[in-house]
N, CA and C atoms as an extended XYZ file, in Angstrom:
273
Properties=species:S:1:pos:R:3:atomname:S:1:resname:S:1:resid:I:1 pbc="F F F"
N       -34.970      -61.857       -1.213 N   MET     1
C       -34.527      -60.945       -1.358 CA  MET     1
C       -33.385      -60.618       -0.147 C   MET     1
N       -32.342      -60.255       -0.838 N   ASN     2
C       -30.922      -59.909       -0.464 CA  ASN     2
C       -31.245      -58.311        0.200 C   ASN     2
N       -30.852      -58.471        1.442 N   LYS     3
C       -31.167      -57.092        2.303 CA  LYS     3
C       -29.707      -56.392        2.298 C   LYS     3
N       -28.552      -57.019        1.603 N   TYR     4
C       -27.145      -56.257        1.838 CA  TYR     4
C       -26.879      -55.529        0.680 C   TYR     4
N       -26.642      -54.488        1.419 N   THR     5
C       -26.104      -53.129       -0.252 CA  THR     5
C       -25.041      -53.395       -0.166 C   THR     5
N       -24.332      -53.091       -1.661 N   ARG     6
C       -22.855      -52.903       -1.684 CA  ARG     6
C       -22.443      -51.495       -1.288 C   ARG     6
N       -21.467      -51.269       -0.592 N   THR     7
C       -21.113      -49.850       -0.152 CA  THR     7
C       -19.685      -49.458       -0.713 C   THR     7
N       -19.367      -48.209       -1.219 N   ARG     8
C       -18.197      -47.826       -1.960 CA  ARG     8
C       -17.078      -47.741       -0.920 C   ARG     8
N       -16.006      -47.985       -1.471 N   ARG     9
C       -14.927      -48.023       -0.330 CA  ARG     9
C       -13.894      -46.945       -0.685 C   ARG     9
N       -14.292      -46.414       -2.000 N   SER    10
C       -13.235      -45.074       -2.088 CA  SER    10
C       -14.159      -44.289       -2.771 C   SER    10
N       -13.591      -42.784       -2.644 N   ALA    11
C       -14.505      -41.846       -2.758 CA  ALA    11
C       -14.104      -41.577       -4.157 C   ALA    11
N       -14.787      -40.795       -4.909 N   PHE    12
C       -14.523      -40.244       -6.407 CA  PHE    12
C       -13.171      -39.393       -6.691 C   PHE    12
N       -13.081      -38.852       -5.753 N   LEU    13
C       -11.786      -38.224       -5.638 CA  LEU    13
C       -10.211      -38.804       -5.841 C   LEU    13
N       -10.191      -39.679       -5.240 N   THR    14
C        -9.116      -40.626       -5.059 CA  THR    14
C        -8.828      -41.715       -6.080 C   THR    14
N       -10.125      -41.912       -7.165 N   ARG    15
C       -10.004      -43.060       -7.956 CA  ARG    15
C       -10.231      -42.294       -9.687 C   ARG    15
N        -9.236      -42.773      -10.295 N   GLY    16
C        -9.483      -42.619      -12.144 CA  GLY    16
C        -8.911      -40.678      -12.064 C   GLY    16
N        -9.781      -40.140      -13.200 N   ILE    17
C        -9.626      -39.053      -13.274 CA  ILE    17
C        -9.592      -38.179      -11.964 C   ILE    17
N       -10.773      -38.311      -11.083 N   GLY    18
C       -10.738      -37.122      -10.391 CA  GLY    18
C        -9.840      -37.577       -9.535 C   GLY    18
N        -9.175      -38.689       -8.737 N   GLY    19
C        -7.486      -38.402       -8.310 CA  GLY    19
C        -6.692      -37.812       -9.119 C   GLY    19
N        -6.415      -37.796      -10.547 N   LEU    20
C        -5.665      -36.991      -11.255 CA  LEU    20
C        -5.685      -35.773      -10.934 C   LEU    20
N        -7.061      -35.751      -11.016 N   LEU    21
C        -7.106      -33.743      -11.179 CA  LEU    21
C        -6.717      -33.384       -9.941 C   LEU    21
N        -7.214      -33.940       -8.644 N   VAL    22
C        -6.784      -33.369       -7.049 CA  VAL    22
C        -5.374      -33.484       -7.348 C   VAL    22
N        -4.501      -34.297       -7.474 N   ALA    23
C        -3.583      -34.092       -7.394 CA  ALA    23
C        -2.551      -33.497       -8.309 C   ALA    23
N        -3.083      -33.143       -9.571 N   LEU    24
C        -2.522      -31.800      -10.360 CA  LEU    24
C        -2.858      -30.620       -9.678 C   LEU    24
N        -4.134      -30.611       -9.038 N   VAL    25
C        -4.276      -29.369       -8.236 CA  VAL    25
C        -3.116      -29.211       -7.137 C   VAL    25
N        -3.338      -30.089       -6.278 N   CYS    26
C        -2.186      -29.897       -5.380 CA  CYS    26
C        -1.007      -29.669       -6.086 C   CYS    26
N        -0.314      -30.334       -6.786 N   ALA    27
C         0.966      -30.002       -7.243 CA  ALA    27
C         1.269      -28.950       -7.658 C   ALA    27
N         0.334      -28.035       -8.554 N   VAL    28
C         0.150      -26.502       -8.921 CA  VAL    28
C         0.387      -25.505       -7.532 C   VAL    28
N        -0.778      -25.955       -6.813 N   THR    29
C        -0.781      -24.922       -5.402 CA  THR    29
C         0.738      -25.121       -4.525 C   THR    29
N         1.520      -26.539       -4.511 N   LEU    30
C         2.691      -26.370       -3.761 CA  LEU    30
C         3.672      -25.834       -4.358 C   LEU    30
N         3.816      -26.051       -5.951 N   PHE    31
C         5.321      -26.040       -6.530 CA  PHE    31
C         5.073      -24.657       -7.493 C   PHE    31
N         3.683      -24.157       -8.285 N   GLY    32
C         3.562      -23.245       -9.429 CA  GLY    32
C         3.499      -21.928       -8.582 C   GLY    32
N         3.698      -21.690       -7.538 N   CYS    33
C         3.531      -20.512       -6.837 CA  CYS    33
C         4.992      -20.497       -5.899 C   CYS    33
N         5.688      -20.316       -6.714 N   LYS    34
C         7.171      -19.930       -5.811 CA  LYS    34
C         7.608      -18.886       -5.953 C   LYS    34
N         7.884      -18.160       -4.303 N   GLY    35
C         8.492      -16.747       -4.460 CA  GLY    35
C         9.226      -16.242       -5.345 C   GLY    35
N         9.251      -15.055       -5.592 N   SER    36
C         9.969      -14.248       -6.599 CA  SER    36
C        11.146      -14.098       -6.167 C   SER    36
N        12.763      -14.326       -6.718 N   THR    37
C        13.674      -13.740       -6.243 CA  THR    37
C        13.957      -12.249       -6.790 C   THR    37
N        12.909      -11.841       -7.470 N   ASN    38
C        13.208      -10.154       -7.873 CA  ASN    38
C        12.588       -9.556       -7.181 C   ASN    38
N        13.132       -8.526       -6.324 N   ASN    39
C        12.977       -7.764       -5.455 CA  ASN    39
C        12.470       -6.264       -6.083 C   ASN    39
N        11.014       -6.340       -5.798 N   ASN    40
C        10.333       -5.078       -6.297 CA  ASN    40
C        10.052       -3.891       -5.441 C   ASN    40
N        11.355       -3.462       -4.393 N   THR    41
C        10.618       -2.566       -3.669 CA  THR    41
C        11.568       -1.536       -4.166 C   THR    41
N        10.305       -0.207       -3.969 N   TYR    42
C        10.612        0.733       -4.348 CA  TYR    42
C        10.464        2.095       -3.108 C   TYR    42
N        11.572        2.544       -2.953 N   ILE    43
C        11.766        3.720       -1.734 CA  ILE    43
C        11.533        5.149       -2.693 C   ILE    43
N        10.731        5.899       -1.847 N   ASN    44
C        10.468        6.857       -2.457 CA  ASN    44
C        11.517        7.928       -2.116 C   ASN    44
N        12.107        8.969       -2.950 N   PRO    45
C        13.071        9.450       -2.506 CA  PRO    45
C        12.625       10.663       -1.542 C   PRO    45
N        13.418       11.154       -1.220 N   SER    46
C        13.189       12.272        0.180 CA  SER    46
C        12.903       13.487       -0.693 C   SER    46
N        11.606       14.394       -0.001 N   PRO    47
C        11.312       15.392       -1.538 CA  PRO    47
C        12.489       16.360       -1.190 C   PRO    47
N        12.635       17.373       -2.263 N   THR    48
C        13.561       18.674       -2.188 CA  THR    48
C        12.653       19.723       -2.412 C   THR    48
N        11.697       19.863       -2.351 N   ALA    49
C        10.763       21.302       -1.719 CA  ALA    49
C         9.495       20.730       -1.623 C   ALA    49
N         8.913       21.913       -0.812 N   GLY    50
C         7.509       21.462       -0.481 CA  GLY    50
C         6.516       22.955       -0.419 C   GLY    50
N         5.542       22.915       -0.329 N   SER    51
C         4.811       24.137       -0.190 CA  SER    51
C         3.998       23.762        1.229 C   SER    51
N         3.398       25.329        1.454 N   LEU    52
C         2.659       25.692        2.562 CA  LEU    52
C         1.535       26.622        2.457 C   LEU    52
N         0.018       26.204        2.788 N   ASN    53
C        -0.730       26.806        2.605 CA  ASN    53
C        -1.476       27.693        4.221 C   ASN    53
N        -1.370       29.082        3.953 N   VAL    54
C        -1.360       29.437        5.361 CA  VAL    54
C        -3.035       30.057        5.323 C   VAL    54
N        -3.797       29.924        6.220 N   ASN    55
C        -5.310       30.715        6.168 CA  ASN    55
C        -5.791       31.294        7.385 C   ASN    55
N        -5.672       32.540        7.264 N   VAL    56
C        -6.155       32.866        8.408 CA  VAL    56
C        -7.414       33.441        8.198 C   VAL    56
N        -7.694       33.540        9.465 N   ASN    57
C        -9.215       34.894       10.355 CA  ASN    57
C        -8.593       35.620       11.113 C   ASN    57
N        -9.108       36.851       10.967 N   PRO    58
C        -9.488       37.579        9.883 CA  PRO    58
C        -8.460       37.694        8.836 C   PRO    58
N        -8.763       37.803        7.777 N   VAL    59
C        -7.806       38.120        6.487 CA  VAL    59
C        -6.746       39.092        6.444 C   VAL    59
N        -7.358       40.282        7.313 N   SER    60
C        -6.589       41.342        7.765 CA  SER    60
C        -5.085       40.767        8.768 C   SER    60
N        -4.906       39.781        9.255 N   ALA    61
C        -4.400       39.244       10.170 CA  ALA    61
C        -2.715       39.277        9.797 C   ALA    61
N        -1.794       39.825       10.296 N   ALA    62
C        -0.287       39.972       10.108 CA  ALA    62
C         0.168       38.017       10.225 C   ALA    62
N         0.812       37.885        9.257 N   VAL    63
C         1.292       36.500        9.475 CA  VAL    63
C         2.844       36.325        9.404 C   VAL    63
N         3.893       35.729       10.285 N   VAL    64
C         5.236       35.504        9.971 CA  VAL    64
C         5.783       34.087       10.033 C   VAL    64
N         5.947       33.548        8.996 N   VAL    65
C         6.529       32.100        8.605 CA  VAL    65
C         7.766       32.067        8.974 C   VAL    65
N         8.083       31.198        9.705 N   THR    66
C         9.299       30.875       10.004 CA  THR    66
C        10.069       29.401        9.767 C   THR    66
N        11.157       29.354        9.256 N   GLY    67
C        11.680       27.604        8.713 CA  GLY    67
C        13.278       27.462        8.927 C   GLY    67
N        13.485       26.480        8.458 N   PRO    68
C        14.767       26.010        8.464 CA  PRO    68
C        15.369       27.126        7.533 C   PRO    68
N        16.930       26.959        8.048 N   ALA    69
C        17.957       28.159        6.759 CA  ALA    69
C        17.583       29.306        7.286 C   ALA    69
N        17.347       29.536        8.275 N   SER    70
C        16.973       31.132        8.556 CA  SER    70
C        15.721       31.756        7.364 C   SER    70
N        14.867       31.023        7.361 N   PHE    71
C        13.561       30.926        6.539 CA  PHE    71
C        12.831       32.018        7.074 C   PHE    71
N        12.346       33.372        6.973 N   THR    72
C        11.481       34.252        6.935 CA  THR    72
C        10.766       34.510        6.183 C   THR    72
N         9.564       34.721        6.471 N   LYS    73
C         8.110       35.432        5.636 CA  LYS    73
C         7.136       36.326        6.514 C   LYS    73
N         6.938       37.622        5.885 N   SER    74
C         5.906       37.859        6.480 CA  SER    74
C         5.459       38.523        5.800 C   SER    74
N         3.692       38.247        6.094 N   PHE    75
C         2.564       38.523        4.980 CA  PHE    75
C         1.396       39.064        5.634 C   PHE    75
N         0.719       39.456        5.070 N   THR    76
C        -0.897       39.930        5.858 CA  THR    76
C        -2.111       39.077        4.780 C   THR    76
N        -2.507       38.099        5.647 N   GLY    77
C        -4.040       37.465        5.272 CA  GLY    77
C        -3.464       36.274        4.643 C   GLY    77
N        -4.196       35.443        3.808 N   ASN    78
C        -3.657       34.132        2.991 CA  ASN    78
C        -2.624       34.160        2.187 C   ASN    78
N        -2.023       32.797        2.198 N   GLN    79
C        -0.956       33.090        1.486 CA  GLN    79
C        -0.559       31.894        0.936 C   GLN    79
N        -0.248       31.255       -0.146 N   PHE    80
C         0.525       29.894       -0.496 CA  PHE    80
C         2.010       29.708       -0.830 C   PHE    80
N         2.432       29.353        0.206 N   LEU    81
C         4.328       29.310        0.234 CA  LEU    81
C         4.590       28.012       -0.944 C   LEU    81
N         5.162       28.483       -2.217 N   THR    82
C         5.738       27.186       -2.406 CA  THR    82
C         7.491       27.042       -2.415 C   THR    82
N         7.990       25.653       -3.077 N   GLU    83
C         9.286       26.022       -3.231 CA  GLU    83
C        10.233       25.821       -1.984 C   GLU    83
N         9.595       25.392       -1.040 N   LEU    84
C        10.168       25.523        0.465 CA  LEU    84
C        11.065       24.260        0.735 C   LEU    84
N        11.945       24.629        1.579 N   THR    85
C        12.848       23.817        1.937 CA  THR    85
C        12.231       22.632        2.723 C   THR    85
N        12.364       21.432        2.595 N   THR    86
C        11.696       20.569        3.445 CA  THR    86
C        11.895       20.870        5.136 C   THR    86
N        11.614       20.713        5.989 N   GLY    87
C        11.812       20.792        7.738 CA  GLY    87
C        10.745       21.280        8.173 C   GLY    87
N        10.735       22.111        9.563 N   GLN    88
C         9.647       22.266       10.360 CA  GLN    88
C         9.283       23.939       10.123 C   GLN    88
N         8.509       24.095        9.945 N   TYR    89
C         7.780       25.666        9.628 CA  TYR    89
C         6.948       25.770       10.860 C   TYR    89
N         6.976       27.517       11.621 N   THR    90
C         6.243       27.936       12.526 CA  THR    90
C         5.562       29.034       11.770 C   THR    90
N         4.391       29.259       11.789 N   ALA    91
C         3.445       30.144       11.654 CA  ALA    91
C         2.979       31.305       12.799 C   ALA    91
């Protein structure tokens, strides 16, 4: 009886079809995913008008809102202001 066994000297992935598939996958991974030369950066334009929702409690409270370009609006209760110039507003 022969007690010697035959050992495999190379793995399946380094020979024949298996080796070819591994090489193909590596080539696609390394060379197929080139960086794009097209820069698709989108910059949002600055808003030209905005809105402000003012809610007060009690509803009978008097409110004065001031803002840029000498904006002043006086009212009583809740108000939704639209078409406002961009900037800082104070109520």
